[in-house]
C-alpha positions as CSV (number, residue, x, y, z in Angstrom):
1,M,62.8,90.1,59.9
2,F,63.9,87.3,62.2
3,Q,66.4,89.7,63.8
4,I,63.7,92.1,64.7
5,F,61.7,89.3,66.3
6,L,64.8,88.2,68.3
7,G,65.4,91.7,69.4
8,A,61.9,92.0,70.6
9,L,62.2,88.7,72.4
10,L,65.3,89.9,74.2
11,I,63.5,93.1,75.3
12,V,60.6,91.1,76.6
13,F,62.9,88.7,78.5
14,G,64.7,91.7,80.0
15,I,61.4,93.2,81.2
16,F,60.5,89.8,82.6
17,L,63.8,89.7,84.5
18,K,63.1,93.1,85.9
19,V,59.6,92.4,87.2
20,T,59.9,88.7,88.2
21,K,59.8,87.7,91.9
22,D,60.9,84.1,91.2
23,P,64.0,83.2,93.4
24,G,65.4,81.1,90.6
25,F,66.2,84.2,88.6
26,A,67.7,86.1,91.6
27,R,71.3,85.7,90.3
28,T,70.6,86.9,86.7
29,K,68.0,89.6,87.7
30,K,70.8,92.2,87.8
31,F,71.5,91.6,84.1
32,Y,68.1,92.7,82.9
33,W,69.5,95.9,81.4
34,V,72.0,93.9,79.2
35,F,69.1,92.0,77.5
36,L,67.2,95.3,77.0
37,V,70.2,97.1,75.4
38,I,71.2,94.1,73.2
39,G,67.6,93.6,72.1
40,A,67.1,97.3,71.3
41,F,70.3,97.7,69.4
42,S,69.7,94.5,67.5
43,A,66.2,95.6,66.4
44,I,67.2,99.2,65.6
45,A,70.2,98.0,63.6
46,K,68.1,95.7,61.5
47,I,65.5,98.4,60.8
48,I,68.3,100.8,59.7
49,L,69.8,98.1,57.4
50,M,66.4,97.4,55.9
51,Y,65.9,101.1,55.3
52,Q,69.3,101.5,53.7
53,L,68.8,98.5,51.4
54,K,65.4,99.9,50.5
55,E,63.5,96.9,51.8
56,I,61.1,99.1,53.7
């Protein structure tokens, strides 16, 4: 369950990087897609594992 939360948190941070106008995030703004992909894969993998182990 914690992995799903972390995946969602990474997705939210990726969206934040995409829409922020703060100059402090200017260098890392181009990496927003990495956080989106890692967060999505992490959450999806955990859901698949939970399904295979019959926890959901």
